[in-house]
KEKE-3310 file (N, C-alpha, C; in steps of 0.2 Angstrom, whole numbers, plus 5000, padded with zeros to 4 digits):
npx = (5004:5010:5020:5015:5010:5022:5028:5019:5020:5034:5052:5067:5083:5095:5111:5119:5132:5142:5147:5139:5127:5116:5111:5105:5095:5087:5083:5075:5065:5059:5055:5045:5046:5045:5054:5062:5070:5083:5100:5115:5131:5144:5152:5151:5142:5127:5112:5096:5078:5067:5053:5052:5046:5049:5062:5070:5068:5074:5087:5091:5089:5099:5110:5110:5112:5125:5129:5131:5121:5117:5110:5107:5099:5084:5066:5050:5033:5033:5046:5048:5039:5044:5056:5051:5044:5055:5059:5051:5048:5047:5036:5026:5026:5021:5008:5003:5004:4994:4980:4981:4983:4972:4969:4977:4971:4959:4965:4970)
npy = (4994:5006:5008:5011:5024:5031:5030:5038:5051:5053:5051:5057:5052:5055:5059:5063:5072:5076:5082:5077:5068:5063:5073:5081:5072:5072:5086:5085:5078:5086:5096:5091:5084:5071:5056:5041:5025:5027:5025:5023:5026:5028:5035:5049:5050:5047:5040:5043:5044:5056:5066:5075:5088:5095:5099:5111:5116:5106:5107:5119:5115:5106:5114:5122:5111:5109:5101:5093:5091:5080:5075:5059:5051:5050:5046:5041:5046:5059:5060:5050:5053:5065:5059:5051:5060:5066:5057:5057:5048:5036:5038:5040:5028:5020:5025:5022:5008:5004:5004:4993:4982:4974:4969:4958:4948:4945:4940:4927)
npz = (5000:5003:4994:4981:4984:4987:4975:4968:4974:4973:4976:4983:4984:4996:5001:5016:5023:5036:5053:5062:5057:5063:5071:5060:5056:5067:5067:5055:5060:5070:5062:5056:5044:5033:5032:5026:5026:5032:5032:5040:5034:5038:5052:5049:5038:5030:5022:5015:5011:5005:5002:4986:4986:4997:4997:4997:5010:5017:5013:5020:5033:5034:5032:5044:5053:5051:5040:5024:5010:4997:4982:4977:4969:4960:4960:4955:4949:4943:4940:4931:4921:4916:4910:4900:4892:4886:4876:4863:4852:4858:4866:4856:4850:4860:4861:4849:4848:4857:4852:4843:4851:4855:4842:4840:4847:4840:4828:4830)
capx = (5000:5014:5024:5011:5010:5028:5029:5015:5023:5041:5057:5073:5088:5100:5117:5120:5138:5143:5150:5134:5121:5110:5107:5101:5089:5083:5080:5070:5059:5057:5052:5039:5048:5045:5060:5062:5076:5089:5106:5122:5136:5149:5151:5149:5138:5120:5108:5089:5074:5062:5048:5055:5043:5052:5070:5073:5068:5078:5094:5092:5090:5106:5115:5109:5115:5132:5129:5130:5116:5119:5105:5110:5094:5077:5062:5043:5029:5035:5053:5048:5036:5049:5061:5047:5043:5061:5059:5045:5047:5045:5029:5022:5026:5017:5002:5001:5003:4989:4974:4982:4984:4966:4968:4980:4966:4955:4969:4972)
capy = (5000:5012:5008:5015:5031:5033:5031:5044:5057:5053:5050:5059:5049:5060:5058:5068:5071:5081:5080:5073:5068:5061:5079:5083:5068:5075:5092:5084:5075:5092:5101:5087:5082:5064:5053:5034:5021:5030:5021:5026:5022:5028:5040:5055:5050:5043:5041:5043:5046:5061:5068:5080:5095:5099:5098:5117:5117:5101:5109:5124:5111:5103:5119:5123:5106:5109:5095:5094:5086:5078:5070:5053:5047:5052:5041:5042:5047:5065:5059:5045:5056:5069:5055:5048:5066:5068:5052:5057:5042:5030:5039:5039:5021:5017:5027:5019:5001:5002:5001:4987:4976:4971:4965:4951:4943:4943:4936:4920)
capz = (5000:5004:4988:4976:4986:4987:4968:4965:4977:4971:4981:4982:4989:4998:5005:5020:5026:5041:5059:5066:5053:5067:5072:5055:5056:5073:5065:5051:5064:5073:5057:5053:5037:5033:5028:5027:5024:5034:5033:5042:5030:5042:5057:5046:5031:5030:5016:5017:5006:5006:4996:4983:4986:5003:4997:4999:5017:5020:5013:5025:5039:5034:5034:5051:5057:5049:5036:5017:5007:4990:4979:4973:4965:4960:4957:4956:4943:4940:4937:4925:4916:4912:4906:4895:4887:4882:4871:4859:4848:4862:4868:4851:4849:4865:4860:4842:4849:4861:4849:4840:4856:4854:4836:4841:4850:4834:4823:4832)
cpx = (5004:5018:5021:5011:5016:5030:5025:5018:5030:5045:5063:5078:5093:5105:5119:5127:5139:5146:5145:5128:5115:5107:5103:5095:5084:5079:5075:5064:5056:5053:5046:5040:5049:5051:5059:5069:5082:5094:5112:5127:5143:5147:5149:5145:5132:5117:5101:5085:5069:5058:5052:5053:5046:5060:5073:5074:5073:5086:5095:5093:5097:5111:5116:5112:5123:5134:5128:5125:5117:5113:5109:5105:5087:5072:5055:5040:5032:5042:5052:5044:5040:5054:5057:5046:5049:5062:5052:5043:5045:5038:5024:5021:5021:5009:4999:5000:4997:4983:4975:4983:4978:4965:4972:4975:4961:4959:4971:4967)
cpy = (5006:5013:5012:5023:5034:5035:5037:5051:5058:5052:5053:5056:5054:5057:5064:5067:5077:5078:5076:5073:5066:5068:5082:5079:5070:5081:5090:5081:5081:5096:5097:5085:5074:5061:5045:5031:5024:5024:5024:5022:5022:5033:5047:5056:5045:5045:5040:5045:5051:5063:5074:5087:5099:5100:5105:5118:5112:5103:5115:5120:5108:5108:5121:5118:5105:5102:5097:5089:5086:5073:5065:5049:5050:5046:5044:5044:5053:5064:5055:5048:5061:5065:5053:5054:5068:5063:5052:5051:5036:5032:5038:5032:5017:5019:5024:5012:5000:5000:4995:4981:4972:4967:4958:4946:4940:4939:4929:4915)
cpz = (5000:4998:4983:4978:4986:4979:4965:4968:4975:4977:4979:4987:4990:5002:5009:5023:5031:5048:5063:5062:5057:5070:5067:5055:5062:5071:5060:5055:5067:5068:5054:5046:5037:5029:5030:5024:5026:5035:5035:5038:5034:5048:5055:5040:5032:5023:5018:5011:5009:5000:4993:4984:4992:5003:4999:5006:5020:5019:5018:5032:5040:5035:5041:5056:5055:5045:5028:5014:4999:4987:4975:4969:4966:4957:4958:4949:4940:4936:4930:4919:4912:4908:4900:4890:4884:4877:4867:4855:4852:4864:4862:4849:4854:4864:4854:4844:4853:4858:4845:4844:4856:4848:4836:4843:4844:4829:4824:4830)
residu = (MET:ILE:ALA:PRO:LEU:ARG:TYR:LEU:PHE:GLY:CYS:ARG:ARG:LEU:ARG:VAL:THR:GLY:ALA:ALA:PRO:GLU:ASP:PHE:LEU:ASN:ALA:LEU:SER:ARG:ALA:ASP:ARG:ARG:PHE:TRP:GLU:PRO:GLN:MET:LEU:ASP:GLY:MET:THR:CYS:THR:LEU:CYS:VAL:THR:PRO:ARG:HIS:TYR:GLU:GLN:ILE:GLU:ARG:LEU:ALA:GLU:ARG:SER:TYR:CYS:GLU:VAL:GLU:THR:VAL:GLY:LEU:SER:GLY:LEU:ALA:HIS:ASP:ALA:ARG:ARG:LEU:LEU:ARG:ARG:PRO:ALA:LEU:LEU:ILE:GLY:LEU:LEU:VAL:ARG:ARG:PRO:PHE:MET:GLY:LEU:ASN:HIS:PHE:MET:GLU)
# end
């Protein structure tokens, strides 16, 4: 149930580097910014997923926590739609193929 919602709203995977990334995670919780899949890579680096629409506020929270934030991945409906729109031939092929899918059933 959660996976389709995450796909719909999107996910931005972040790498947080700083003296105390756990302080940054606490600041996110205090600011009521949802995050999931936190993983500590070492004592100064962690990764986590957040919704993309709050990214600017998350960057400000990171600066206040003396951390740097780097985007390492994007996923979700909006990201996939932008990628698809950059390939018009693929989009046209998908749209043209759709009406002919039912014809295969009648030809058998």
